[in-house]
Structure formats: structure tokens, C-alpha cells
C-alpha positions as CSV (number, residue, x, y, z in Angstrom):
1,M,101.0,78.6,113.6
2,N,103.8,78.1,111.1
3,V,106.6,80.8,111.0
4,L,109.3,81.0,108.4
5,V,112.5,83.0,109.0
6,I,114.4,83.7,105.7
7,A,118.0,84.8,106.1
8,A,120.9,85.5,103.8
9,H,123.6,84.0,105.8
10,P,124.1,81.7,108.8
11,D,123.8,83.7,112.0
12,D,121.4,86.3,110.5
13,E,118.4,84.4,111.7
14,V,119.7,84.7,115.3
15,L,120.9,88.3,115.0
16,G,117.6,89.4,113.5
17,A,115.0,87.4,115.4
18,G,116.6,84.9,117.7
19,A,114.7,85.7,120.9
20,T,111.4,86.0,119.0
21,I,112.0,82.6,117.4
22,A,112.5,81.2,120.9
23,R,109.2,82.8,122.1
24,Y,107.3,81.3,119.2
25,T,108.6,77.8,119.8
26,Q,108.0,78.0,123.5
27,Q,104.4,78.8,122.8
28,G,104.1,75.7,120.6
29,N,104.5,77.2,117.2
30,R,106.6,75.7,114.4
31,V,109.5,77.8,113.2
32,D,111.4,76.9,110.0
33,I,114.6,78.7,108.9
34,L,115.7,79.2,105.3
35,I,119.3,80.4,104.9
36,L,120.1,81.3,101.3
37,G,123.8,81.8,101.3
38,E,126.8,79.8,102.5
39,G,128.2,82.8,104.3
40,I,131.9,82.7,104.3
41,T,133.7,82.5,100.9
42,S,133.8,86.2,100.3
43,R,136.4,86.4,103.1
44,A,139.1,84.8,100.8
45,S,140.2,85.4,97.2
46,S,139.4,81.8,96.2
47,R,137.6,78.8,97.7
48,D,140.1,76.3,99.2
49,G,140.0,73.4,101.6
50,R,139.8,75.7,104.6
51,Q,136.9,77.6,103.1
52,S,135.1,74.3,102.5
53,E,135.7,73.4,106.2
54,G,134.4,76.8,107.2
55,I,131.2,76.2,105.2
56,L,130.7,72.9,106.9
57,Q,131.3,74.4,110.3
58,L,128.8,77.2,109.7
59,Q,126.2,74.6,108.7
60,H,126.9,72.7,111.9
61,D,126.7,76.0,113.9
62,A,123.3,76.8,112.2
63,L,121.9,73.5,113.2
64,E,123.0,73.9,116.8
65,A,121.6,77.4,116.9
66,A,118.3,76.2,115.6
67,K,118.2,73.5,118.3
68,T,119.0,76.1,121.0
69,M,116.0,78.2,119.8
70,G,113.7,75.2,119.4
71,A,113.4,75.7,115.7
72,Q,113.4,73.1,112.9
73,P,116.7,72.2,111.3
74,P,117.6,75.0,108.9
75,R,117.6,74.6,105.1
76,I,120.7,76.1,103.7
77,E,120.8,76.7,99.9
78,G,124.5,77.6,99.7
79,L,124.4,80.6,97.4
80,P,127.7,82.4,97.0
81,D,128.5,84.8,99.8
82,N,128.2,88.5,99.0
83,K,127.5,87.7,95.4
84,F,123.7,87.4,95.3
85,D,123.8,90.3,92.8
86,T,125.6,87.9,90.3
87,L,122.5,85.7,90.2
88,P,119.1,86.4,88.5
89,L,116.7,87.6,91.2
90,L,114.1,85.2,89.8
91,N,116.4,82.3,90.8
92,I,116.6,83.5,94.3
93,A,112.8,84.2,94.5
94,Q,112.1,80.7,93.2
95,L,114.1,79.2,96.1
96,V,112.1,81.2,98.5
97,E,108.8,80.4,96.8
98,A,109.6,76.7,96.9
99,E,110.2,76.8,100.7
100,I,107.0,78.9,101.2
101,N,105.0,76.3,99.3
102,R,106.6,73.5,101.4
103,I,106.2,75.2,104.8
104,K,103.0,77.2,104.2
105,P,103.9,79.8,106.7
106,E,101.4,82.4,108.0
107,V,104.2,84.7,109.2
108,I,107.6,85.5,107.6
109,Y,110.5,87.4,109.0
110,T,113.4,88.5,106.7
111,H,115.9,91.2,106.1
112,H,115.3,94.9,105.7
113,P,116.0,96.5,102.2
114,S,118.2,99.3,103.6
115,D,121.0,97.0,104.9
116,L,124.6,97.6,103.9
117,N,125.0,94.0,102.8
118,I,123.9,93.4,99.2
119,D,122.8,89.8,100.0
120,H,120.4,91.1,102.6
121,R,118.9,93.6,100.3
122,L,118.4,91.0,97.5
123,T,117.0,88.5,100.0
124,F,114.3,91.1,100.9
125,Q,113.5,91.6,97.2
126,A,113.3,87.9,96.6
127,V,110.9,87.4,99.6
128,L,108.7,90.3,98.5
129,T,108.5,88.8,95.0
130,A,107.7,85.3,96.4
131,T,105.0,86.6,98.7
132,R,103.2,88.8,96.2
133,T,99.5,89.0,97.3
134,M,97.5,86.7,95.1
135,A,94.3,85.0,96.0
136,E,96.0,81.8,97.1
137,T,98.6,83.7,99.3
138,Q,98.8,82.1,102.8
139,V,101.3,84.5,104.2
140,K,99.3,86.9,106.5
141,R,102.2,89.0,107.8
142,L,105.6,89.9,106.5
143,Y,108.2,91.5,108.8
144,S,111.7,92.7,108.3
145,F,114.4,92.7,111.0
146,E,117.6,94.6,111.6
147,I,121.0,92.9,111.5
148,P,123.6,94.5,113.8
149,S,126.7,95.5,111.8
150,S,124.6,95.8,108.6
151,T,121.4,97.8,109.2
152,E,123.0,100.6,111.2
153,W,126.2,100.6,109.2
154,S,124.3,101.8,106.1
155,F,123.9,105.1,108.1
156,G,120.5,105.7,106.6
157,Q,121.9,106.1,103.0
158,F,119.6,103.4,101.5
159,E,115.9,104.2,101.3
160,P,113.7,103.4,103.1
161,P,115.6,103.3,106.4
162,F,114.7,100.8,109.1
163,R,111.6,102.1,110.9
164,P,110.4,99.5,113.4
165,T,106.7,99.3,113.9
166,N,106.4,96.1,116.1
167,F,108.2,95.2,119.3
168,V,108.3,91.7,120.8
169,E,109.0,91.5,124.6
170,V,112.0,89.1,124.9
171,S,113.3,89.4,128.4
172,S,112.5,85.7,129.1
173,T,114.2,84.5,125.9
174,L,117.1,86.9,125.4
175,E,119.6,84.5,127.0
176,I,118.5,81.9,124.5
177,K,119.3,84.2,121.7
178,L,122.7,84.8,123.2
179,R,123.4,81.1,123.6
180,A,122.3,80.5,120.0
181,M,124.6,83.3,118.8
182,A,127.4,81.7,120.8
183,C,127.0,78.6,118.6
184,Y,128.5,80.7,115.8
185,Q,132.0,80.9,117.3
186,G,133.5,82.2,114.1
187,E,130.9,85.0,113.7
188,T,130.7,86.3,117.3
189,R,133.0,89.3,118.0
190,S,134.3,91.1,121.0
191,Y,132.7,94.2,122.4
192,P,132.1,96.9,121.2
193,H,131.5,95.1,117.9
194,P,127.7,95.1,117.2
195,R,127.8,91.2,116.9
196,S,129.3,90.8,120.4
197,L,127.0,89.2,122.9
198,D,127.3,92.2,125.2
199,A,126.2,94.5,122.3
200,L,123.3,92.3,121.4
201,K,122.1,92.4,125.0
202,L,122.4,96.2,125.0
203,N,120.5,96.5,121.8
204,A,117.6,94.4,123.1
205,Q,117.6,96.6,126.2
206,R,117.6,99.7,124.1
207,W,114.6,98.6,122.1
208,G,113.0,97.6,125.4
209,T,113.2,101.2,126.5
210,V,111.4,102.3,123.3
211,A,108.6,99.8,123.8
212,G,108.3,99.9,127.6
213,F,109.8,96.5,128.2
214,M,113.0,95.2,129.9
215,A,114.2,93.8,126.5
216,A,112.7,93.7,123.0
217,E,113.4,92.8,119.4
218,A,112.2,95.3,116.8
219,F,110.6,94.6,113.5
220,Q,109.1,96.6,110.7
221,L,105.8,95.4,109.4
222,I,106.0,95.3,105.6
223,R,102.6,93.9,104.8
224,A,99.6,92.4,106.6
225,V,96.5,90.8,105.1
226,H,93.3,90.0,107.0
227,P,91.3,87.5,105.0
228,E,88.9,86.8,107.9
229,G,88.5,90.4,108.9
230,L,90.4,92.6,111.5
231,E,92.3,90.9,114.3
232,E,92.3,92.1,117.8
């Protein structure tokens, strides 16, 4: 099975689905990662040499994180950080569509539309546009994930709020997710920040209690199609 994870920024793929990615790859599935943004330039008033170095470092970190999870090397488009709303949505959707046509995934994971971060919300819109259900659509399932420090920090003020419907048991791959996140040294924070390794572990344990597992990642099913009839 081909799985495509579409993220706005480097580290979102790990935060949202890192342990699930590792489960897919351990079971012999191919996982590709599309990262739309460069993920750092909004932190300074203008791009300078240090910002360029930061972008290169993030790209390196993304590659190492993908290796840790067993995924394919990520494709990074380099859209401007926290400025997706300055771009035509069609342009973003076309980038997503091109990768879908190349990978031909059966399953896609991406952001939830209620996130605080504007890039996350527009990524979701672009993915929904690129996966519209036409006769030739190969994508069977589309899921959204949460991003600690973005999904919960919208405090339910954007509709619809994140309401997980699917839970993946990840007790055997949670440590892989944490190692992958540790590849992003510039993005990992100290506890009690939601992007700290301790907080990520606690979050997985919390979703585990919801689903009856030791640890879980939570996803919201956006759409599922069954061209060959109902699945078990």
C-alpha cells in the first residue's frame, strides 16, 4: 500500500503521524512525505544568511526524521512560512495534485482545518481540492491529524473542531516517533511545551486511554470510498 503524508512544515509529519508512519513502514508499506513549506522564515523580519542556513538544517532534519521512521526521503516545496494565504489556493493544490499523481497513494494523512496555524488550514483545503472524488480518484481514505501547539491552541474557535474517529495503537513505535522528533533539534521544546518529547509521550498515552491502548495516535476520517464494496 502507498501512503502519502502531506504536511505544511518540517516536523508536522512527525508530530501528526510519526508513530503511525513507523507502523506502516514496519509492515512493508511505502510512505512518502510531502512538506509544502520551508518552515522557518516567519521567525525573522527578513531572510538573511542565518535564515538560509536554518532552512537547509530543517531539510536535513526532515531527511533524518524520515529515515528514522522508515519513510521515503521527503519532498519539500519551500513555500513561504506562515504565508500560504498570500498564494493562490490553486497553486498549492496543484503541488499536492502533482505529488498524488506521482505517488498514487491509497491513503493520505494531512492537517485538520481547525488548526491555529494558517498554513495548516490551507494545506487541508489544498489536499481536499486535490483529492476531489472523481471516477479516476485512487485515494481511498483521507485522514486529518492533530498538531500539538496548533490544534489545541485554537481552543475550538475554528469550525469544525478536531473530533478523532480513528485510533492507531502505537505502543511499539512511539519511541521511533520520539527519536524522529529529536532529529528536529531546533523545533523540539522543553516540557511542558506541547512539542516536548515528554508531552508527545503523554499525549499518545492520553489517546491510548480513549481507545483502550497503552498509546495511540488519533485521526479524523474525512472521507472514505469503497470502490470494491465494504471492507472488513
